[in-house]
N, C-alpha and C positions, 0 to 999 in steps of 0.2 A: 398405501401399500404397506405390507409387512416386511420388515428386514430383521436379520438376526442380531441379537444382542450378546456381547461378549463381556467377560470380566477382565480385570487387568492382567490376568495370566494368559489371555488369548483363548479361553475356553468358552464355548457357546453355552449360554444359560437361559436363553429365551428369545422372545421376539417383541418388537415394538412397531406400532403403527405410525407411519410417516404421512403427514398431510399431502394429499395428491396435488393440492393447489400450489405447493412449493416444490415438491420433489418429482412431479410427473409433468413438467412443462416441456414444450417444444424448445429445442436448443436453437437460439438465434445468434449466430456468429457476428452478424453486422451490428446488432444492438450491443453485444458484449464489447466489440471493438470501440464503438462510440463512447461508451461509459469509461472504458479503460483509458482512452485518449484524453477525455476530460479530466479524469482523476489524476493522471500523470501531469497534465498541464497545471492543475491546481497545486501540485506539490513542487512545481518548478520555482526556483528562486533566481532572480536576475542578479548576477554578480558582476557581469561585464559593465564597466563604467569608464567613460572617458570625460575629460574636462573640456569645457568650452573655453573660448578666448577670455571670457570674463572670470574664469576660475584659475587659470594658469598664473603662476607667480611671475611678477616682473612686467616689463612693458608699459610702465606708467608714463614715460615721456616719449615724445616723437623722436625716432632715431636720427633723423637729419632734417634740415629745413625743407619746406615744401618746394621751394624754387631755388634755382641757381647752382645746384650741384651736378646737374646732368643725369642724375639717377632717377629711377622711378619713385613716385611719391609713396610714402608709407606713414601710417599713423602709430603703429605699434609693432614691436618685434614679436609679439605673441599672436599675431594674425595666423590663421590656419595655413597660409602659404609659406610661413617661416618654419625652419627646423626648431623644434622646442615650443612651437606655438600650440594653440588650442586645436581641438579636432572638430571639424564640421560634420554634422549629421552622424556622429558616432553613437555607439550603444550607451544607454543610460540605465542606471539601476532602478529608476522609477517605472520602468516598463512592467505592465501587469499581464500575466499569462492566464489569469483565472478564467474559467469557463463555467457557465451555469449548467447543472445537470438536473433535469426535472425528476421529482421524487418517484413518479410512476415508472419512468424509464430506468432509473437506478434499481428499483425493486424488481422489475421484470428481468433485468440482466442478471441480478443476483439469483433469482429463481432458476434462470436458464443454466447458470454455472453449477448450482447445486444439483439440478437434474442431471447434468452431464457427469458430475462426480459419482452420483449413484449408478448411472448407466454404465460407467467404466469401472465399476467396482473399486473406486478410490475413496469411498465413504464408509467409515467404520463407526458403529455405535457401541459404546461401552456403558456398562451399568453404572459404574462410578470408579473413581480413583481415590484410594485411601492411602495417605502417607502419615506416618507417626510424627515426622518433623521435616522441615524443609532441607532436603539433602539431595544433591544432584545424583549421587550413586543410586538412590532408590528409584528415581525417575528413569535413569538410564537402564535399569534392570527391567522396568515395565516396558519401555520401548523395545528393548532387546527381545522380550517374550513375544511382543506383537509382531515384530519383524520376522521372527522365526516361523510364525504360524499364519500370519495374515497379510503382512506388508512386504513389499520389495524395497529396493533402494529409492530414496527420494525424500524431500523435505516434508515435514508433518506440521499441520496446523491443528492445534488442540482447542476446541471451542468449549468454554466453561459456561455453565448456567448463570453464574454470578462471579464476582471477584473472589478469588481464592489465593491468598498470599502464599500459602504453603506450596501449592502446585506451581504457581508462577515462579517462585524463588527456586524451586527444585529444577525447573526446566530452563531457567535463565541461561545457564552455562552450556546447554546442549545446542550445538551449532545447527542441527537438523530439526529442531523442534521449536515452535513458537506458540505461545498461548494468546488467546483473545476471548473476550466475553462474547457470547452468542449474539447479543443484541447489537454488537459492533461488526458483525460479519460484513464483508464487502467483496466486490468482484476482484479487485486488485490483489488482495491478500490470498484469496482462494486460488487464483491463477499462478501466484508465485510459489505455491506449495502443491506437491503432487497429491498428498493425502489429506483428507479432512477427518479428524476424529471427533465425534460428538458424544458427550456424556448424555445419558438418557434424559436427564432434566433439561438439557440444552435444547432438545426438540421442542419442548413446551415454550421455552424462552424465545425461540425463533418464531414459533407460531404466534405468540402473544405480541411480539414486536412488529412483525411484517404482515400480519393478517388482521389488523385492527379494522 
């Protein structure tokens, strides 16, 4: 399907053809949820950690003789039933939350989200972004022009056809803009941003990467 192409001032300058295999898919909320769930689990780090009785300091000797005292028998003051002792069955940092995501499943979910962005008018195609030098003020001016003519409030994900240090450094200090290479597009980043801005060459990069 054809969509409008704008310049960095927000002016319409032409059209571009988007591959229907990517941008005209049926939206599948269940599939998207499964992929997001797995991706968030894969980012999770286990920080809760308790020590067992073998790791707690002290308790090397028997607190009192086995017999003759009238008290219950104990072998160590670091037993889990003692205050200051080890923890039985507590959380350990070795726990893994990683989940496997099939490639086809991940790709179909990505196509579904991209189709949703296009359907909701949250996908904008720019011809190119030209900056003389890496300067936040210049990028902020471009984003301001786009917001006045095309975009409302909301975070923006800017997909670049390849690594561009000038654009990346210019957008780094803008809290509402994040850059990503088109080949690294993923469901989680797309859903965390309201708008997706594609450079014209990024469309080809997406096609080459995900329609092999």
